[in-house]
C-alpha positions in Angstrom: -71.8 23.5 -42.0 -71.2 23.1 -45.5 -68.1 22.4 -47.0 -67.4 26.1 -48.5 -67.9 27.4 -45.0 -65.6 25.4 -43.8 -62.8 25.9 -46.2 -63.6 29.8 -45.7 -63.6 29.0 -41.9 -59.7 27.5 -42.9 -58.4 30.2 -44.7 -59.1 32.8 -42.0 -57.8 30.7 -39.1 -54.6 30.1 -41.4 -54.2 33.8 -42.2 -54.7 34.4 -38.6 -52.6 32.4 -37.3 -49.5 33.6 -39.8 -50.2 37.6 -38.9 -49.7 35.9 -35.2 -46.1 34.2 -35.9 -45.2 37.3 -38.2 -46.4 39.5 -35.2 -44.6 37.4 -33.0 -41.1 37.5 -35.3 -41.1 41.1 -35.5 -41.5 41.7 -31.4 -38.7 38.9 -30.9 -36.6 40.9 -33.1 -36.8 43.9 -31.4 -36.3 42.5 -27.9 -33.7 39.7 -28.3 -31.0 42.2 -27.2 -33.0 42.8 -23.6 -33.7 39.0 -23.8 -30.0 38.3 -23.9 -29.0 40.5 -21.3 -31.6 39.4 -19.4 -30.1 35.7 -19.4 -26.8 37.0 -19.0 -27.5 38.8 -15.6 -29.8 36.2 -14.6 -26.6 33.3 -15.2 -24.5 35.7 -13.7 -26.6 36.2 -10.4 -27.2 32.5 -10.6 -23.3 31.6 -10.4 -22.3 34.4 -8.0 -24.1 31.6 -5.1 -21.5 29.6 -3.7 -23.3 26.4 -4.0 -24.3 26.8 -7.6 -21.0 27.8 -8.4 -19.7 23.5 -6.9 -22.3 22.3 -8.5 -21.6 23.4 -12.0 -18.0 22.5 -11.8 -19.0 19.2 -10.1 -21.3 18.7 -13.3 -18.5 19.7 -15.1 -16.0 17.2 -14.2 -18.6 14.5 -13.9 -19.2 15.3 -17.9 -15.6 15.6 -18.4 -14.5 12.3 -16.4 -17.0 10.1 -18.8 -16.0 11.7 -22.2 -12.2 10.9 -21.3 -13.4 7.1 -19.8 -15.3 6.6 -23.2 -12.4 8.1 -24.9 -9.6 5.6 -23.3 -11.8 2.8 -23.8 -11.7 3.8 -28.2 -8.7 4.4 -28.2 -6.8 1.9 -25.6 -6.1 2.1 -21.9 -2.8 1.5 -21.6 0.5 3.3 -23.3 1.3 1.9 -26.9 5.1 2.6 -26.4 5.4 0.8 -23.1 2.3 -0.3 -21.9 1.7 2.0 -18.9 -1.9 1.5 -17.6 -2.4 4.1 -14.6 -5.0 6.5 -16.1 -3.7 9.4 -14.0 -0.2 9.2 -16.5 -2.7 8.5 -19.7 -2.4 11.1 -22.0 -3.6 11.4 -26.1 -1.0 11.9 -28.7 -1.6 12.8 -32.7 0.0 10.0 -34.5 1.1 12.8 -37.2 2.4 15.1 -34.5 -0.2 18.0 -36.3 -2.2 18.5 -32.9 -1.5 22.4 -32.7 -2.9 22.3 -36.8 -5.7 20.3 -35.6 -6.5 23.0 -32.4 -6.2 26.0 -35.0 -8.5 24.0 -37.4 -11.3 23.6 -34.5 -10.9 26.9 -32.6 -11.6 28.1 -36.7 -15.0 26.1 -36.6 -15.9 27.9 -33.1 -17.7 30.8 -33.6 -16.4 33.9 -35.3 -16.7 36.0 -31.9 -14.4 33.1 -29.9 -12.1 32.6 -33.0 -8.8 33.1 -31.1 -9.8 30.8 -27.8 -8.4 28.5 -26.1 -9.5 24.9 -27.4 -9.5 22.5 -24.1 -8.8 19.0 -23.7 -12.7 18.3 -23.6 -13.2 20.2 -26.6 -11.1 18.3 -28.9 -12.2 15.0 -27.2 -15.9 15.5 -28.0 -14.8 16.6 -32.0 -13.0 13.2 -32.3 -16.3 11.4 -30.2 -18.1 13.6 -33.1 -16.0 12.2 -35.7 -16.5 8.5 -34.7 -13.3 8.0 -32.8 -10.9 7.8 -35.7 -8.6 5.8 -34.9 -6.1 6.8 -37.2 -5.3 10.3 -35.8 -4.9 9.3 -32.1 -3.0 7.0 -30.0 -2.7 6.7 -26.1 0.5 7.3 -24.4 1.7 7.9 -21.2 3.2 11.7 -20.4 6.7 10.1 -20.5 6.6 8.3 -23.9 4.6 11.6 -25.6 7.0 14.3 -24.5 10.2 12.2 -25.2 8.5 11.8 -28.3 7.8 15.5 -28.6 11.4 16.3 -27.4 13.3 13.9 -29.0 10.9 12.3 -32.2 10.7 9.2 -30.9 10.5 7.3 -27.7 13.9 6.3 -25.5 11.9 2.6 -24.6 13.1 1.3 -28.2 9.7 1.7 -30.2 9.6 4.4 -33.0 6.2 5.7 -32.5 
């Protein structure tokens, strides 16, 4: 095959692949709504089966537990005020008491159709992980110290938080 023939063949082949791509994109745009509806219906059917619901719930619980374990490893595994180390009693506290503002900010970052959605603890912790675990924003407190800080502005253990 001569060099000119090779160039001509490459042009034709490239042109055909671009046409195919353009045709596919047009077809995809026309059928995107149908495809989304079909996927939603398949997901509904899948979740309707009891064993799938249980499997999904346990998977979510496992992912949530792993993320929380990683979070407490980063921020500390005991209450900053009283030293409580039982994981069940520990919670995350916003140092500057700006948790509501952070939730609103995180909610606004989400897609527009979910702009007023509830921001879960999982979402907050995932955001902290994405931002590299900012130690200056979050501290670990037990539930008692956290509630006392919220209601009184300080913890009765004597330490100002």
